[in-house]
C-alpha positions, 0 to 999 in steps of 0.5 A: 500213794503213801502206803505206810500203816497208820498207827495210834495207841491210846488208853481206853480205860484202866484195863484196856489198851486200844490200838488203831491200825489204818491200812491204806488202799491202792486202787486196781490191785491187792494190797498186803500188810504184815504187823509183828507185835512182840510183847515183852513181859517181866517173868515175875508176872507169871505169863507163859504158855501154861498160864496164858494160852492162845484161847486166853489171849484171844479172849482178851482181844476185841476187834472192830473193822471200819472204814476210815472217817473221811477227813473234812474240816468244819469249813469244808463241811459247810462248803465242799460239794462232797460234804454230807451236809451239802449232799443232803441239801442237794438231794432234798432241793432236787426232790422236794415232793417225794423221795424214793427208797434209794434216796432215803437210804442215801440220806440216812447214810449222809446224816450218819456220815455227817456226825462221824465227820463232825466229830473228827473235824471238832477234834482237829479244830481243837488240836492246837489246844492239846499241845502245851500252852505257850508262855506268851499270854497273847499267843495263848489268847490267839490260839484259844479265840481261834478255836472258840470262833470255829466252834461258835461260828462254823460248828454252829452253822453246821448245826443250824443248816442240819436242823433246817433239813427237818423242814424239807424232810416233812415237805418231802414226806420222808418215811418214819425210818428216815425221820428217826435217823434224822432225829437221832443224828440231830441229838448226837450232834448236839451232844458232840457240840456241847461236849466241845463247848464244855471243854473249851469253857473249862480251859478258859482259865488257862488260856485267856487273860482275866479281862477276856475270860468272863466274856468268853465263858458267858458266850460259850455258856449261852451256846451250851444252854441253847443246845440243852434247850434244843434237846429239851424242846425236842424231848430228847432223853439226853440232858444230863442231871444229877438224877440221870447220870446212868441213863445219860451214859447209856443214851450217849453210847447208844447214839454213838453206836447208831450214828457210827454204824455207817462206817463199820464193816461186817466181819466173819471170824473162823479158825484157819486150817480146819480142813487140813486139820481134819485131813491130817487127823484122818491120816493119823487115825489111818496109820494107827489102824494100819498098825493095829490091823497088821499086828492082828493079821500077824498074830493070827497067822502065827498062833491061829485065830482064837488063842490067848497069844492072839488075844494079848496081841490084839489088846497090845495093838489097840493100846499102841493104836490109840497112842499112835493116833493121839501122837499123830494128832499132836504132831499134826496140830504142831505142824499146822500151828507153825505154818498156818494162822490161828484165825482168819477174819473176812471183811465184807461190804455192809450188804455182805455181798462182797469180800473186801479182804481178810485179816489173819492172826497168830499168837505164839511164844518166842524164846528170848534168844530167838527174838531178832536183833533188830527187834531187841535193838528197838526194845532197848533203844531209849529204854531202861536196859532191863532186858540185859539183866539176868534177874529181869528176863522177860517172856515174849509173846509174838502176835502177828497180823497178815492183812490182804485187801483186794481191789474191790475195797478201793472200788467200794469206797469210790462207788459209795463216795465214802471219801476215805482211802483206808480201812481201820482195824481197831483192837482193844486188849485187856491187860488184866491177866498181867496184873494178877501177880503184881505186888501192892502198888504202895510200898514204904521205904526208908530214906535219909533226909538230912540227919533223920530217917523218914518213910517215903511212900513209893509207887511200884510199877511194872513195864510192858514193852510192845515192839511192832514191826510194820511191813507192806508188799512194796516196802523194802525195809520194815519200820518199827515202833515201841510202846512202853506200857507202865502198869501197877496192880490197879491197871494202866498208869501211863503209856509212851511211844518211841521210834526205832531210835528211841526218840519219844513220838510227839503224839505218843501220849494223850493226856486225856487218856492217861490213868494216873494215880491220885496225889493223895494215894501215892504222895510221899 
């Protein structure tokens, strides 16, 4: 089994970078992974241990841990025995008169799994159109029609068969919780299909010749209107109008969270090494007390019990006792920070009865000269070489993750027939602290244009480089990737990913995720 860590980096919004790490599971034994991410930030941004400490760093990170979505195509959702749709039909066909509480829970999970898998399947079906359109008009039309037919035929059949389950649920006297889950999932799936159809409708002008464009736009529009009519008929409050924009977004977000909750895993975050910290602090307090007691006994044995020299000695002893205690605490904290992680996140099953594993995190600042040569090579490969310029020295943050997944994680997936083989660790990182010291993104410069001097409006950007080193227990050599994050004072401009040799990765930049400056704002 391939144990390579799966990694995807994307822009979540203007200010948040989203990193998704997939940890493959191996049955019957523990699996361990370590990810070291070096963040190279220009010193001009004012990021250092004083202005941006550990608490600030962890404040800007948001974590989610979930099971990897089972991978099925639209056609497999219709035909495969392990499809949530087929499983739901089987349960209702074999228990037409009534459902036990266990079967109702199984159906609730199957409905939400269906929505999660449908989303991935729609993205996979549309993936041929995420690449540049071929120059040949016939080739473009072939790709477009293939995706359009999958949307109209396969996705339409999935929606129709799912809605037919509502009749069987009524016959089986399904409880109110199951009925509510069915309706919320139906509403969410309708929105998913409508969104896919709208994107496809919008792309018709680029991919189709004029003689086919209007025909397919009308076919797609008919299906879109059908989904809107269905939600209106069912009185779902998720029909977008000019007056309902805010409520619409809130509703879509709530539906997404509800249906995808079947994949999320509960976590318990706590500081690591608190017991050792208290033990070492107690030892430091004991050492300081021993010092003060020895001084007191010595002074009393020389000067007697109630004399001025004894009084002075006791005051001095207390002063040094307090300093010895604080110095001991500082030395203990430094010792622990070098040998322990900052936080441990325990991953549990959804019933919180079993532990699937843990993720340990640690953040430190690293001197530029202490960065491993292999990491520096990846940082410079295919780059701009700014690291070698004295005026462009960088501050380096090292963020380390140590991941352990036990055999129970693999068994949990198999017992619950989740169909996945990995756990996804999703992290959103807020980059706003890096923007505070930036210059105005719009700057005018003089340029000689022929015989005259003109003013050109330039776009001032800053480069943030992230080098990630991936290791697992069975891997002899680590693998590395570099992510280039281009920023200006208004947020993220674009991202790009490179392999160890500096080659741009094909999937590095997602066009839909980029936050590009508008032409009117930054045009020369």
